[in-house]
C-alpha positions as CSV (number, residue, x, y, z in Angstrom):
1,X,24.9,-7.3,-20.5
2,X,23.6,-3.9,-19.7
3,X,19.6,-4.1,-21.0
4,X,17.4,-1.4,-19.7
5,X,15.4,-4.2,-17.6
6,X,18.5,-4.8,-16.0
7,X,19.4,-1.3,-15.3
8,X,16.3,-0.5,-14.5
9,X,15.8,-3.8,-12.0
10,X,19.0,-3.2,-10.5
11,X,18.1,0.6,-9.5
12,X,14.7,-1.1,-7.9
13,X,16.8,-3.9,-5.6
14,X,19.1,-1.1,-4.9
15,X,16.0,1.4,-3.2
16,X,15.0,-1.8,-1.3
17,X,18.5,-2.5,-0.7
18,X,19.9,1.2,0.2
19,X,17.4,1.8,2.4
20,X,17.0,-1.1,4.4
21,X,20.8,-1.0,4.9
22,X,21.5,2.8,5.2
23,X,18.2,2.9,7.6
24,X,19.8,0.7,10.0
25,X,22.8,2.2,10.1
26,X,21.1,5.2,11.2
27,X,18.5,4.0,13.5
28,X,21.0,2.9,16.2
29,X,22.1,6.7,16.7
30,X,19.2,8.5,16.4
31,X,18.7,9.9,20.4
32,X,15.7,8.8,21.4
33,X,13.5,6.2,20.8
34,X,12.0,6.2,18.0
35,X,10.6,2.4,17.4
36,X,7.0,1.5,17.9
37,X,6.3,4.9,17.6
38,X,3.3,5.7,15.4
39,X,3.8,9.4,15.8
40,X,7.7,9.0,14.5
41,X,7.0,6.6,11.6
42,X,3.8,8.3,10.4
43,X,5.3,11.3,9.7
44,X,8.5,9.4,7.7
45,X,5.6,8.2,5.5
46,X,4.3,11.6,4.7
47,X,8.6,12.9,4.2
48,X,8.7,10.5,1.7
49,X,5.5,11.4,-0.3
50,X,6.3,15.1,-0.4
51,X,10.0,14.9,0.0
52,X,11.1,11.0,-1.3
53,X,9.0,10.9,-3.9
54,X,9.6,14.3,-5.4
55,X,13.0,14.4,-5.0
56,X,13.7,10.6,-6.6
57,X,11.7,12.5,-9.6
58,X,13.9,14.9,-10.0
59,X,17.1,12.6,-9.8
60,X,16.2,10.6,-12.3
61,X,15.0,14.2,-14.6
62,X,18.9,15.4,-14.2
63,X,20.2,11.5,-15.5
64,X,17.2,12.0,-18.4
65,X,18.4,15.6,-18.6
66,X,22.9,14.8,-18.7
67,X,22.6,11.3,-19.4
68,X,26.3,11.2,-17.8
69,X,27.5,10.8,-14.0
70,X,27.2,13.6,-11.1
71,X,30.0,14.5,-11.5
72,X,31.1,15.6,-15.1
73,X,27.6,16.4,-15.8
74,X,27.2,19.1,-13.8
75,X,29.6,20.5,-15.8
76,X,27.4,20.7,-18.2
77,X,24.1,21.7,-16.5
78,X,25.6,24.6,-15.1
79,X,26.8,25.7,-17.9
80,X,23.3,25.2,-19.4
81,X,21.9,27.5,-16.3
82,X,24.4,29.9,-17.3
83,X,25.2,29.5,-13.4
84,X,28.1,29.8,-11.4
85,X,30.8,27.4,-11.2
86,X,30.1,27.3,-8.0
87,X,27.4,25.4,-8.1
88,X,29.6,22.3,-9.3
89,X,31.3,21.9,-5.6
90,X,27.6,20.0,-5.1
91,X,28.2,16.9,-7.4
92,X,31.7,16.5,-4.9
93,X,30.3,16.9,-1.6
94,X,27.4,14.4,-2.8
95,X,30.8,12.1,-3.6
96,X,32.1,13.1,-0.2
97,X,29.0,11.6,1.4
98,X,29.1,8.5,-0.6
99,X,32.4,7.9,0.8
100,X,31.2,8.6,4.1
101,X,28.6,6.9,3.9
102,X,30.4,3.8,2.6
103,X,32.6,4.5,5.7
104,X,29.8,4.3,8.1
105,X,28.6,1.5,6.2
106,X,31.8,-0.7,7.2
107,X,31.6,0.9,10.8
108,X,28.4,-0.9,11.3
109,X,29.2,-4.1,9.8
110,X,32.2,-4.6,12.2
111,X,30.3,-3.5,15.6
112,X,27.8,-6.6,14.1
113,X,30.5,-9.0,13.4
114,X,31.8,-7.9,17.1
115,X,28.7,-8.4,18.6
116,X,28.3,-11.4,17.1
117,X,31.7,-13.3,18.2
118,X,30.2,-12.5,22.1
119,X,32.6,-11.6,24.8
120,X,36.1,-10.6,23.0
121,X,38.3,-7.6,24.1
122,X,37.5,-4.2,23.1
123,X,40.9,-4.0,21.5
124,X,39.5,-6.3,18.3
125,X,37.1,-3.7,17.3
126,X,39.2,-1.5,15.7
127,X,40.8,-4.3,14.1
128,X,37.4,-5.7,12.9
129,X,37.3,-1.9,11.3
130,X,40.5,-1.5,9.7
131,X,39.8,-5.4,8.5
132,X,36.9,-4.5,6.6
133,X,37.8,-1.7,5.1
134,X,39.9,-3.2,3.3
135,X,37.6,-5.6,2.5
136,X,35.2,-3.0,0.9
137,X,38.0,-1.7,-0.6
138,X,38.8,-4.8,-2.4
139,X,34.9,-6.2,-3.2
140,X,34.6,-3.3,-4.9
141,X,36.1,-4.3,-7.9
142,X,33.3,-7.4,-7.9
143,X,30.6,-6.7,-10.2
144,X,28.3,-4.8,-8.8
145,X,25.4,-6.7,-9.6
146,X,26.8,-9.8,-7.3
147,X,27.2,-6.7,-4.6
148,X,23.7,-5.6,-4.7
149,X,22.2,-9.2,-4.6
150,X,24.3,-10.6,-1.6
151,X,23.5,-7.6,-0.2
152,X,19.7,-7.8,-0.8
153,X,19.6,-11.4,0.4
154,X,21.5,-11.4,3.4
155,X,19.4,-8.1,4.2
156,X,15.8,-9.3,3.9
157,X,17.1,-12.9,5.7
158,X,18.8,-10.7,8.8
159,X,15.3,-8.7,8.9
160,X,13.0,-11.5,8.4
161,X,14.9,-13.1,10.8
162,X,14.5,-10.4,13.6
163,X,11.3,-9.7,13.3
164,X,10.5,-13.8,13.6
165,X,12.5,-13.1,16.9
166,X,11.3,-10.0,18.6
167,X,8.1,-9.5,17.1
168,X,5.7,-6.6,16.4
169,X,6.5,-5.0,19.9
170,X,4.5,-2.3,21.6
171,X,3.6,0.6,19.8
172,X,2.8,3.8,20.6
173,X,1.8,7.1,20.4
174,X,3.9,10.3,21.1
175,X,5.3,13.9,22.1
176,X,6.6,14.6,18.8
177,X,9.7,17.1,18.4
178,X,11.6,19.0,16.3
179,X,14.9,16.5,16.6
180,X,12.0,13.6,15.5
181,X,11.3,15.4,12.3
182,X,14.8,16.1,11.5
183,X,15.8,12.4,12.0
184,X,11.9,11.6,9.9
185,X,13.6,14.1,7.0
186,X,16.4,11.7,7.4
187,X,15.2,8.7,6.9
188,X,13.4,9.4,4.3
189,X,15.7,11.9,1.8
190,X,18.9,10.4,3.1
191,X,18.6,6.7,4.1
192,X,16.5,6.4,1.1
193,X,20.3,6.7,-0.5
194,X,19.8,9.9,-2.5
195,X,21.2,13.0,-2.9
196,X,24.4,11.1,-3.5
197,X,23.6,11.0,-7.0
198,X,23.5,7.0,-6.8
199,X,20.1,6.6,-8.4
200,X,21.3,9.5,-11.4
201,X,24.5,7.0,-11.4
202,X,22.6,4.2,-12.4
203,X,20.5,5.7,-14.8
204,X,22.4,8.3,-16.3
205,X,22.7,6.1,-19.8
206,X,19.2,4.5,-20.1
207,X,17.0,6.0,-22.5
208,X,13.8,6.4,-20.8
209,X,10.4,8.4,-22.0
210,X,8.8,9.0,-18.5
211,X,11.2,9.9,-15.3
212,X,8.1,8.4,-13.1
213,X,8.5,4.9,-15.1
214,X,12.3,4.4,-13.6
215,X,11.5,7.1,-10.8
216,X,8.3,5.6,-9.2
217,X,9.3,1.4,-9.0
218,X,12.9,3.4,-6.9
219,X,10.0,5.0,-4.3
220,X,8.5,1.5,-3.8
221,X,11.2,-0.2,-2.9
222,X,12.6,2.3,-0.8
223,X,8.8,3.2,1.1
224,X,9.1,-0.7,1.7
225,X,12.8,-0.7,2.9
226,X,11.6,1.8,5.5
227,X,8.8,-0.2,6.5
228,X,10.7,-3.3,7.0
229,X,13.1,-0.9,9.3
230,X,10.2,0.2,11.2
231,X,9.0,-3.0,12.1
232,X,12.3,-4.1,13.3
233,X,12.9,-4.3,16.9
234,X,16.7,-4.4,16.4
235,X,19.1,-7.2,14.9
236,X,20.0,-9.7,18.0
237,X,20.9,-12.9,17.3
238,X,24.2,-14.1,16.2
239,X,22.8,-15.2,12.1
240,X,21.5,-12.8,12.1
241,X,24.0,-9.9,13.4
242,X,26.6,-12.2,10.6
243,X,23.8,-11.4,8.1
244,X,23.6,-8.1,8.2
245,X,27.0,-7.7,9.2
246,X,27.5,-9.1,5.7
247,X,24.8,-7.1,4.1
248,X,26.0,-3.7,4.7
249,X,30.1,-4.6,3.6
250,X,28.4,-5.7,0.3
251,X,26.3,-2.2,0.3
252,X,29.5,-0.2,0.9
253,X,31.0,-2.1,-1.1
254,X,28.5,-1.1,-3.7
255,X,29.2,2.5,-3.3
256,X,32.4,2.2,-3.0
257,X,32.5,0.9,-6.6
258,X,29.7,3.9,-7.8
259,X,32.0,6.9,-6.0
260,X,35.3,5.8,-8.2
261,X,33.1,5.2,-11.6
262,X,32.2,8.8,-10.5
263,X,35.9,10.5,-9.8
264,X,37.3,8.5,-12.8
265,X,34.9,10.0,-15.3
266,X,35.7,13.3,-14.2
267,X,39.0,12.3,-14.9
268,X,40.9,12.9,-11.5
269,X,43.9,10.5,-11.0
270,X,44.4,7.4,-9.5
271,X,45.6,8.8,-6.4
272,X,43.2,11.2,-6.0
273,X,40.7,9.0,-6.9
274,X,42.3,6.4,-3.7
275,X,43.0,9.6,-1.3
276,X,39.3,10.6,-1.8
277,X,37.7,7.3,-1.5
278,X,40.3,6.1,1.8
279,X,39.9,10.1,3.4
280,X,35.7,9.5,4.3
281,X,36.3,5.3,5.4
282,X,39.3,6.3,7.8
283,X,37.3,8.9,9.4
284,X,35.5,6.3,10.8
285,X,38.5,4.7,13.1
286,X,38.1,8.5,14.9
287,X,36.0,6.6,18.3
288,X,33.6,9.9,17.7
289,X,30.9,7.3,15.9
290,X,27.7,9.1,16.9
291,X,28.7,12.7,15.8
292,X,30.1,11.9,12.8
293,X,26.6,9.5,12.0
294,X,24.9,13.0,12.3
295,X,27.7,15.2,10.8
296,X,27.1,12.9,7.7
297,X,23.8,13.2,7.5
298,X,24.1,17.3,8.0
299,X,26.2,16.5,5.3
300,X,24.0,15.2,2.6
301,X,21.1,17.0,3.9
302,X,22.8,20.1,2.8
303,X,23.4,18.3,-0.5
304,X,19.7,17.4,-1.1
305,X,19.1,21.5,-0.3
306,X,21.8,22.6,-3.0
307,X,20.6,20.1,-5.4
308,X,16.6,21.5,-5.0
309,X,17.5,24.7,-5.1
310,X,19.8,24.3,-8.3
311,X,17.3,22.4,-10.1
312,X,14.1,24.5,-8.7
313,X,15.9,28.2,-8.8
314,X,18.4,27.9,-11.2
315,X,18.1,25.2,-13.9
316,X,15.5,26.9,-17.3
317,X,11.8,25.6,-16.8
318,X,11.4,24.0,-19.9
319,X,14.3,21.6,-19.4
320,X,13.1,19.9,-16.4
321,X,9.9,19.8,-17.9
322,X,10.8,18.4,-21.0
323,X,13.0,16.1,-18.9
324,X,9.7,14.7,-16.4
325,X,7.7,14.8,-19.2
326,X,4.5,14.2,-16.9
327,X,1.0,13.5,-18.8
328,X,-0.7,16.8,-16.8
329,X,0.9,20.5,-16.3
330,X,-0.9,20.4,-12.8
331,X,1.3,17.2,-11.6
332,X,4.7,19.6,-13.2
333,X,3.7,22.3,-10.8
334,X,2.8,20.4,-7.4
335,X,6.2,18.7,-8.4
336,X,8.1,21.7,-9.1
337,X,6.6,23.4,-5.8
338,X,8.0,20.5,-3.8
339,X,11.1,21.0,-5.0
340,X,11.4,25.0,-4.5
341,X,9.5,25.5,-1.4
342,X,8.3,22.3,0.6
343,X,11.8,20.2,0.1
344,X,14.3,23.3,1.1
345,X,12.4,24.4,4.3
346,X,11.5,21.0,5.2
347,X,14.9,20.7,5.3
348,X,16.5,23.9,6.7
349,X,14.1,22.7,10.2
350,X,16.0,19.6,10.0
351,X,19.3,21.0,9.4
352,X,18.2,22.9,12.6
353,X,17.2,19.7,14.3
354,X,19.9,17.6,13.6
355,X,22.4,20.8,15.7
356,X,20.4,21.2,18.1
357,X,20.2,17.6,18.9
358,X,24.5,18.2,18.5
359,X,24.1,21.0,21.0
360,X,22.1,20.2,23.2
361,X,21.9,15.5,23.6
362,X,19.4,14.4,25.0
């Protein structure tokens, strides 16, 4: 039953859960100790306000304007904007990111299960990774409402157990760096699920009067998920690891399901659909996971940058103003400044920091 209320509730739950899962996936690969740092998480909070909130509104506005999934919608949006067809590659890059992120979640799930098993042969990790890729693909045929519910329950319980076991930790002020800015931006945009077209896709069929009525609750869920991750000092204990591993598996299956729907809506043959999906999943079997994580985040930031430039500079002003339907013109002007200037500049600087981290690892 796809009533507007159920669809909206599933989007809010997805915002909380996907943030818990993606932040939990990204944080272990951050090349500095961000845990218990006041400065890092305060900058992340700033990024949530000036970057994630405007981008959340952007995704919902695009969903409202197009009333279609991102891949087919870009065919219409580029024609309406009299933009070059090359802009349509943004949707394909976003789909590639969704495949890579799904693979990253499945690899992280295998890592959690492997750690939960205790002392086991190192070769077992490879078999677990392959097995969970197959499981993720199989579970993607399960109704998405079930997947997100399972992921939500498992992730929230695992987070609470970790907090009870580890406590608040020793918070402190530290020097802030360019790389920390890069990961703060990444956690605010990428770890919240923005840019992949997930929220766009979940809300494309809804009839919403105001984009803010949909975007604000989702953003609140994302914010709550980020705060929960900030308070957790890693996941420890067999039961916690297994629970979080289950959540990651269900979350990956949820994303794979969305990706398959996008590819199908774009008219790809079944063979090409599965090649596209499996390539992003199987790449995580290559023993370069930290580098692949950073490259995936960079690609995801590039997608966000392209969407911001396209929406802020290429689309007609009247189209998005009508889709957003703000009560006050000043709010629209602030949003437009954020999309046209603040978000692109913040992303470019963040990408520079991530590349610097690859070239000069800490």
